[in-house]
C-alpha positions in Angstrom: 127.6 14.1 194.1 129.5 10.3 194.4 128.1 7.9 191.7 126.8 5.1 194.4 124.4 8.3 196.1 123.3 9.1 192.4 122.3 5.7 191.4 120.6 5.5 195.4 118.2 8.7 194.9 114.6 8.7 196.8 111.6 12.0 195.1 108.7 13.0 197.6 106.8 15.0 196.0 103.7 16.7 197.7 100.8 17.6 195.4 98.9 20.6 196.8 95.8 22.8 195.5 98.3 25.5 194.7 101.6 23.8 194.1 103.9 20.8 193.1 106.7 20.6 195.7 109.5 18.2 194.8 112.4 16.7 197.0 115.2 14.8 195.8 117.2 13.2 198.4 120.8 10.9 198.7 120.8 7.6 200.8 122.3 9.9 203.7 118.9 12.0 203.5 120.7 15.0 202.1 118.9 17.7 200.1 120.0 17.9 196.3 117.5 19.6 194.9 114.1 21.7 196.1 111.9 22.3 193.1 108.3 24.0 193.4 105.8 23.8 190.1 102.5 24.9 189.4 99.7 23.2 190.7 98.0 20.0 188.7 95.5 20.3 185.9 92.1 18.8 187.3 92.3 16.9 183.9 93.9 13.7 184.3 96.3 13.2 181.4 97.3 17.0 181.8 98.0 16.2 186.1 99.9 13.1 184.8 101.9 15.3 182.7 102.7 18.0 184.8 103.9 15.8 187.9 105.9 13.7 185.5 108.0 16.9 184.0 108.2 18.4 187.8 109.8 15.4 188.7 111.9 15.1 185.8 113.1 18.6 186.2 114.1 18.0 189.5 115.9 14.6 188.9 118.0 16.9 186.1 118.7 19.8 188.0 120.1 17.0 190.5 122.6 15.8 188.0 120.7 12.3 188.0 118.1 11.0 185.4 115.2 8.3 186.8 117.6 5.4 186.2 119.4 6.4 189.5 116.2 7.2 191.3 115.5 4.2 193.7 111.5 5.3 194.4 109.3 7.9 194.2 106.7 8.9 197.0 104.1 10.9 196.3 101.7 12.8 198.6 98.3 13.8 197.4 94.8 15.6 198.7 91.7 12.9 198.8 91.3 9.5 199.5 94.1 6.8 198.5 94.2 3.5 197.6 97.6 3.1 199.5 97.5 -1.3 197.7 96.9 0.3 194.1 97.6 4.3 194.4 94.6 5.2 193.0 93.3 8.9 193.8 89.4 9.3 194.5 87.4 12.2 195.5 90.2 14.8 196.0 88.0 17.5 195.4 90.2 20.4 195.8 92.0 18.9 193.0 89.3 18.3 190.6 90.2 14.6 190.5 87.6 12.1 190.9 89.6 8.6 189.9 92.9 9.0 189.2 95.1 5.7 189.1 98.3 8.0 190.1 100.5 5.7 191.3 100.2 3.2 188.2 100.4 6.1 185.4 103.2 7.8 186.7 104.7 4.6 187.8 104.2 4.2 183.8 105.7 7.2 183.0 108.4 7.4 184.9 109.7 3.5 185.0 110.4 3.8 188.6 108.4 2.4 191.9 106.1 4.8 193.2 104.2 4.8 196.3 101.0 7.0 196.9 99.4 8.0 200.0 97.0 10.9 201.5 99.2 14.1 201.7 99.0 15.4 205.1 98.7 11.2 206.5 101.8 11.3 204.8 103.2 14.3 206.3 102.3 12.6 210.2 104.5 9.9 209.3 107.4 12.5 208.3 106.9 14.3 211.4 106.7 11.2 213.4 110.1 10.1 211.3 111.9 13.6 212.2 111.4 13.3 215.2 112.9 10.1 215.9 115.6 11.3 213.5 116.4 14.0 215.2 117.0 12.6 218.8 113.5 14.3 219.7 112.0 12.4 222.9 109.8 10.0 220.9 106.2 11.1 220.8 103.8 7.8 219.1 100.5 9.9 219.2 100.2 13.0 217.5 98.1 14.6 215.5 99.4 16.6 211.9 96.6 19.2 211.6 97.1 20.5 207.9 95.5 23.5 206.7 96.2 24.8 202.8 93.8 24.9 199.9 92.0 22.3 201.9 91.9 21.0 205.7 92.8 17.1 206.9 94.5 15.7 209.6 97.0 12.7 210.2 97.0 10.8 212.8 99.5 8.6 214.4 98.5 6.1 217.0 100.9 4.3 219.2 103.5 4.8 216.7 101.5 3.9 213.6 99.4 5.6 210.9 96.0 5.5 211.7 93.7 5.5 208.4 91.0 3.9 209.3 88.3 1.3 207.3 87.9 3.3 204.4 91.5 5.0 204.4 89.3 8.7 205.7 90.0 9.0 209.5 91.0 12.8 210.0 89.1 13.8 206.9 87.8 17.1 209.8 87.8 19.8 206.9 84.6 18.6 206.3 83.0 18.7 209.6 79.9 21.0 209.2 80.5 24.4 211.6 78.2 26.2 210.1 74.8 24.9 208.4 74.0 28.2 207.0 77.2 28.9 205.9 79.3 29.3 202.7 78.5 26.2 200.1 81.8 23.6 200.1 83.5 21.8 197.0 82.1 18.5 199.2 78.6 19.5 198.6 78.1 20.5 202.0 77.3 23.7 203.3 79.8 25.4 206.2 82.1 22.8 207.0 85.0 23.9 208.4 87.5 24.3 205.3 85.3 27.0 204.4 86.0 29.0 207.3 89.4 27.8 207.9 91.4 26.9 204.9 93.2 29.0 202.2 90.6 29.4 200.1 87.6 29.8 203.0 89.6 32.6 204.0 90.2 34.4 200.1 86.3 34.2 200.0 85.8 36.1 203.3 88.0 38.2 201.8 86.1 39.2 198.8 82.5 39.2 200.7 84.6 42.2 202.9 85.3 43.9 200.2 81.7 43.9 198.6 81.0 45.1 201.9 83.0 47.8 201.8 81.0 49.2 199.0 78.3 49.4 201.6 80.2 51.7 204.0 82.4 49.3 205.6 85.6 50.1 204.7 88.8 47.4 204.7 92.1 48.1 202.8 91.5 44.6 201.5 89.6 46.8 198.8 93.1 47.6 197.8 93.7 44.5 196.1 93.0 42.5 193.1 92.0 39.8 194.4 93.1 39.3 197.8 94.6 35.9 199.1 94.7 34.3 202.6 98.2 35.8 203.0 96.7 39.3 202.6 94.2 39.0 204.9 96.6 37.7 207.8 98.8 40.9 207.0 95.9 43.2 206.7 94.4 42.0 209.9 98.6 42.3 211.8 98.2 45.7 210.5 94.9 46.2 212.5 92.5 46.0 209.4 89.1 45.1 211.4 87.1 43.2 208.6 90.7 41.2 207.8 91.0 40.8 211.8 87.3 39.7 212.2 88.3 37.0 209.5 91.5 36.0 211.2 89.4 35.5 214.4 86.9 33.6 213.3 89.1 31.0 211.1 91.5 31.0 214.6 88.4 30.0 216.6 87.6 27.1 214.5 90.7 25.7 214.3 91.0 25.7 218.4 87.6 23.8 218.3 88.8 21.3 216.0 92.1 21.0 217.6 89.5 20.4 220.6 87.9 17.9 219.1 90.6 16.0 217.8 92.6 15.6 220.9 89.0 14.8 222.7 88.5 11.9 219.6 92.0 10.7 219.8 94.0 11.8 223.1 97.1 12.1 221.4 99.9 14.6 223.3 100.9 16.8 220.2 99.0 18.3 217.9 101.3 20.2 214.6 99.8 23.1 212.5 101.1 23.2 209.2 100.4 24.1 205.7 100.2 27.0 204.2 98.3 28.4 207.1 101.4 27.9 209.0 103.3 30.9 207.2 100.9 33.2 209.6 103.6 32.5 212.2 103.1 33.1 215.6 100.2 35.4 215.5 98.2 32.8 214.4 98.9 30.1 216.8 98.8 32.7 219.9 94.8 33.5 218.6 94.2 29.7 218.5 95.7 29.5 221.9 93.2 32.1 222.8 90.4 30.0 221.5 91.8 26.8 223.3 91.9 28.7 226.6 87.9 30.0 226.0 86.9 27.0 225.4 88.8 25.3 228.7 87.6 28.7 230.6 84.2 27.0 231.6 85.1 23.3 231.6 87.8 22.3 234.3 88.1 18.9 231.9 88.8 20.6 228.6 91.0 22.8 230.4 93.0 20.1 232.0 93.3 18.0 228.6 93.8 20.8 226.8 96.9 22.0 229.3 98.5 18.7 228.9 98.0 19.1 225.2 101.5 20.9 223.1 100.3 22.8 220.4 102.3 24.4 217.7 103.0 25.3 214.2 105.0 23.5 212.0 108.4 25.2 211.0 107.8 27.6 207.7 111.3 26.1 205.9 110.2 22.3 207.0 109.9 20.2 204.0 107.0 18.6 206.0 105.0 17.3 202.8 107.9 16.4 200.4 109.7 14.6 203.8 106.8 12.9 204.5 105.9 11.6 200.9 110.1 10.4 201.2 109.1 9.0 204.8 106.9 6.7 203.0 109.4 5.2 201.6 111.2 3.1 204.4 108.4 3.5 206.9 106.8 -0.3 206.4 110.3 -1.1 207.8 109.6 0.5 210.6 105.9 -0.5 211.1 104.7 3.2 211.1 102.8 2.1 208.0 101.3 -1.4 206.7 103.2 -3.3 204.7 101.1 -3.7 201.6 100.9 0.5 201.5 104.3 0.1 199.9 104.6 -3.3 199.0 
């Protein structure tokens, strides 16, 4: 790497419930380093130290120092004040009020820009299409399903945050009033059915049921994960199939509601669940077909909407965080969000 390139690095950080992902790119957007660290602590001071360490390690691996970094973009679950970089209500991380942007900027001596992780990913998705030469789509939704669930919405080429910065927080739409307790305080939220933690909980319940005579291969695992459930479903395990089918039906329902609410052309499903690949997408599409079967209106609406999974190797979260750093110039994000 040349001295000039090393002096203009940008860093994208995707902070999730299961990991901290860091991407370092040069001024030409070429990847210098990808790095993944364990999930951030619920304790604010420990979380700052862990995130800062992950960034320092990645920059050092690129053969550079923090003095060579122009700016850092961070995507984080929860409600984000984009002007201050403060994070609140990150329920899956256990953060209720953390001045993340300011504390990291003080710790690292580098300008930090913070946005909700899924909204950042939506910005990155929009920019990637422009950069790749694909036909621009200015009305799209990125549906992020990982430890939690949220949607990032681009309307008319701009990120739609809403009045409170909570547009797209559909993970806490109640689908089953008698369902499992959610971290937000409600019961039966979308997250409890289709997010990774919800699928893993359903797997544990299936293992308990197996002791009463409903056998499942999941009982052979110490602590089955969502990935284990999808793998078991593909192998024909009936309990796993029921769990996956219920999750896919919930995803299909929420895709339909997102399309109704925002009238978008493209819905991209990402996050950890996207690793399930084509079998998941086929189940979601089958759910959309069932929604459209009795309704010509729904059928036409969904037929005109492109629903797909993000590629398994796509740096959607970290790329989105980096996209925040230049988005104000292009008008995708309000200027004060990165000012």
